[in-house]
N, C-alpha and C positions, 0 to 999 in steps of 0.2 A: 503494500500500499503505499503510496505517497504522501511526503509529509504535508501537502495541501489536502490531500483526502482525510489523513489523522487530524487534521489541524479543523476544518468542518465538522468531521463526525466526531469530534468530541466535545463542540460546542451544541451541537444538535443532542445528543444524546442527553449532556448536562441538564439542558433545558429541558427536555422530553421528562427525565425521571425526578425534574422537581415539581414539575407543571402536574403531573401524576401523583404522587405525594401529596400537595397542597390539594388538588381536586377530590383526591379520594377523604382525606383528612376532612375537607369541609364540609362531604357528602354525609359522612358518619355524625358528624356533630350537629348538622340540621337537622338531621331524622331522628336523632337521639332527642332532640330539645322538641321536636314537634310529636316525639312520643312520652315525654319526660311524665306529662300528669298522669298518664296510662300506667307506666312503668313504677311511678311509687305507689299510687293508689292500688293497683293489684299485685305488688310486689315481685314483680317477675325476676326470677334468679339470672346472675350477672353473666352465670356460665353458659345460660340460656340466649343470652342479647350477643356475648361474642362468639356463638356458634352462628345466629342467624348474619354477624357482620362478616364473619369471613366467610361464609358460603356465598355473601352477594359481593365479595370483591372480585372474581372474576366479571360478573353481570356489569359492574360500576367501571372495570378497567375497560370491557367493549366499548362503554358508552363515551370515555373520556380522553379517551386514544388519540380521537380522529385530531379533536382539538389540541390538545398537547402536540403533536404532530403541526398541527397549524402554527400554535406562537412557537415553537423551536425553530422552526423554520423563517418566521418573519423576522425573529431575534437574531438569529446566525448571518442572514444576508444583509439586514439592514444595517447590523452592525459594519461587517464587511464593506458595503458602500456607503456608509457614511466616513467610515476612514479610509476611502478610496482605495481600498484595495482591489474591488470589483474591477476599477477603471486600469490598473494595475495588471491584473490577470487579463483583462480584454486586450491590451495591449502588447503584451505579449503572445498574442494569436489564439487564448485560449476560447472556446465557445462557451457561449451561453449554456448548452449540454452539460459540457464536460466539467463547467465550475460547478453545477448544480446534480451530476449525476451520483453524489455520496446520497444527496437527500432523498434523490427519490430511490436507490437501493435501499436505503433505511425504511423508507414507507412500504416498501413493497415486503419490506422482511417482519414488520408489524403488522401487514395486511394478511399476510401467512401465518403470523403467530393468533391473530383475532380470529383467523379461519377454523384454526385447530382447536380454541379455545371455545368457540362458537358450534363447534361439532362434536366435540369430545368432553366438554368439561361443562360450559354450560347447563346444558339438559339436566343432568345430574344435580349439581348445584342450586338450580331454578328450583328442582323438583324436593331439595331438600331444604330450601329456604321455605317452599310453599308449606311444608310439614310444620316446621320452626313457627311460621307465622300461625297456622290453625292450632297450636298448642296455646301460644298467646293469645288470642281470640275465644280460646275455649275458657279463660279465665276472665271472660268477660259477664257478666249478668244479665247485661242489656243486650238482647238479641232481635230485637225490632226488625232491624234492615234486613235479617236473613228470611224474616218470614214473608217479605214481600218478594222475594229475590227471583228472577224470572231468567233461566238458561235458556241461549239461542244454539242452534246448530251445534246440539250435544249430541255425541258419536261413542261409541266404545264398543271394545270386544266382549261377548259374555263366552259363556259356556257352550259346548256341543259347536265349535267354530260359528259360532251366531255373531253377525256383526249389527249394531245398531245405529239407528241414525233417525235422531228427532228433531224436527223445528224448533219446538218451545217446550221447554220440561219446568213445571211448578213444581219445586222441591215440598212447599208447605201443603199445598192439597194431594201430592202426588199423582199429578195429573201430567199426561202429554199431548202435543197436537202434531199431525204429520207427523207419524211414523211408519218407519222403514227397516223391516227387518230380513237380511239376507242368511240363509244355511247354507252351509260349505260343507263338503265332503274333506276327508285328511290330505288330498293331493289341491285344494282349495278352489274346487269345482262348486259353482254355484248349481245348489238342488232345489231352493225354494225361495220363495222371495214372497213376502207379507206386505202388503200397504193398507194401512188404517188412518182414518181419520182419526182417531182420538183414543188414549189409553188411560184407564184408571186402575189406581191399586186399590184393593178393597179386601180385607179379610185375608191377608197373606196369598192374594192369586192377582194375576192381571187380568183386567177385561178390557178389551177392544170391538171397539165400535166401527161401524161401516169398512171392516177389512178385506181384502180383494187377495186371496191367495195364487201364486203361479209356482206350477213344478216343471223343473227343467230334466233336460235328458244330459249326458255326457257332453255334446254335443254343443249346449249353450242354447238349446231351443224348447220352445213352451211345449208342454204334454198336457192334454188334452184343455178343458173348457177351464179358464178361471174361476175361482169358488167364491162369490160372495156372499157375505154373512154378515147380517145386520148387528150382530153381537157374538162376541167368539170368546171363550176361556181358555188363556194357553198356559201352558207347566211350563214357567220360566222360572229358575232358582234366582235370579238376580232380583235384588228388592231396591227400594228407592236408595238407602244409602250404597248400594253398591254402584250405582249410576253416577252418583257424585262422586265417590271415592275413586274410579278409575275411567275418568272423563280424560281422553285422549287432547292434548294440546300441543301446536307445532314446536313452541319451546320446551319440552320436555322430551323431545326425542332429537335422534343425529337424523344427518342428513341419508343413512341408508334405512332407517327404521320409518322414516317422514315419505320417502319414495313408494315403499313397500307399503306403508298404508293408504296411500293414493292409489295405487295399484287393487289393491281390496274395495277401495271405495267406490272405484270405477263405475263397479258392476250394480252400484245401487240406484244411478240413475238422477244422483243428486248433484246435476251441475254446477249449482250455485258454490256448493261447500268444496265441489272438487277444484273448482276453478280457482278458490282463495288458498285451497292447499297448494296448488302447486304455484302460485305467488310467494307461499311461503317459504317453499322449497327454493325457488329460484334468488330468492332473498339471503337464503342461506350461503348463495355462490358469490353474490353481489356486494351485498353491505359491508363485509370482510374489507372489500378495497376501498373504504371510505378515507380512509389514512393515506392511501397514495393519493387519492384523485383531490384532496384537499391541501397536500403538500404540494400539487402539482397548481393548484387555484392559490398557494400564497406565493410561489416563486416569483411571478412577473411583480405584485406588488411589491414586495420585499426589495426587488432589485431596482424598482423606481424612488426608493426611497434614498434622498439624499441631504437635502433641509431638512429641519426639524419640523418646519409647518408641514411639507409634503410628506414627510415620512408617519407624523400621526394620522393624518388625512387618509393614508394608503393602509394603515393597520386597520382603522375603521373600517374602510370598504371593504376589505380582505375580510374583515371578521363577518361583516353583512354578508360576503358572497359566500361564507361559508354556511350561514344561516340561511342563506336563500337556496342553498346546494338540499340542506334537509328540508326545506319546507319542499321543493321542486320534488323530491323523492315522496315524500309524505301524500303530496297530490298525484302521482303517477300512480302509487300502490292503489289510491282508492281509488282512481278512475279504473284501474284495472278490476279492481275486486266489485266494482259497478257492471264489470262485463263491456267496456269500451274498447279498452286496450288487452290483445294477448297478453296470458301471463308475464311470458318471457319478456315482452315489452315491456311491459309492466314495474318488471324486477330491474330492468335494466336502463330505460330511458332515460333518466336523471344521470346516471354516470355517464352515457354516452354524451348527453350534453355538456356536461362538467367538462369531461376530457376532452371535447372538442373545443370549447370554450378558453380552456385553460393553455391549449398548445396553441392558438391562436393567437392568445396576447405572449407568448413565450417569444414565440417567431417575429413579432411585433417589436420586438426591444432592439434599441441600438447596441 
C-alpha cells in the first residue's frame, strides 16, 4: 500500500470508528432515557437491559454505518482540500479516482460487512431482541393496546406441512379474515388448497365460513370439482397463541430462508404478499451497499470545499443529499409495494439514480 493510501485510510478509519462509537452511545443513552420511567417502575433487571442493547448493536451498526462513512469521507477530503493537498496531488498527475479509490474500497468493504451482518447476524439478534422486548412488556400491567391489535398479512408454517396465509388477524377475538391454507406432501408438492372468508377459534376448534377446498394431483392440476361449504370445522392443532408466536417476518430470516419462504408462498396465489416479500428479499442484496453509494455522493462535495464558507455549505448539501437518497429509496420501495414498479427495480432504483448522480458529479470535477 502506498504512503498516500495509508494516509487517507488512517484518517477515514479513525473518523469512521469515532462516529460509530458516538452514534451507538447516543442511541443507547437516548433509548434508555425514553424508557427510564418504565425501567424504574417495573424494576427491569439491568442484566436484561444489557442483553437487550447488546443484541441491538448489529442492527444499530447497520443503520448508522452509512452516515459514519459519509462524515469520514467529508472530513478527510475536505481537510486535504483545505490544506491544498488535493491541488498538489492533481498537479502531480493523479486522477480524482486514484485519489479517492481508498475511500471507495473502504466503502465497499463496509458494504460487504453490512451484507454479512444483515444476512447472518441480524436475523438472530433481531429475534433475540424481540424475545427480550416481550419479556420486558410482560411486566407491564396495562395491556389495553394489545387488545385492539390487528395483524395484517400474517403467515406461518403449521404442522403436517401446512402453510397459512391470513389477510387480517384479531388476537383479542381470535378471528381471522381472508384465510388461505395450503397442504403439502413431504416433497413440498401442493395437495390441497383451502380458501375461507372467515375463521373463528371457539371451544378449542377452528371454524371456517364460506370455504372452498381444492384438491391437486402430483402435476399440480385440480382434481374433481372444488368443494364449497358454508361452515367447516377443521382439525388444526395450531392455537391463536401459536399464530402469534410463529409468525414469519423477513427481518427474522436469512436470504436463503426468505427465498425458500417465497417459493413456498408462490403457490398460495397471494400476489400482494409475494410481491412485498420479493422486495424485502432484493433489499437484502441492495441495502448493504448504501455505505458505498453514500461515499460516492460525499466525494464530489468534499472536493469542492476550499474556503470555509463554501465548505460549510458543501457539508450541509452533502448531508441533505444523503437524506434525500434515503427518502428516494423509501419512496421507491413504497411504490413497488403498491404494485407500480417491479420488485427488482423497486429495491434498486434509488441506488441506480444515486450512483448515476454521484458519478456525473465526480466527472465534472476540475
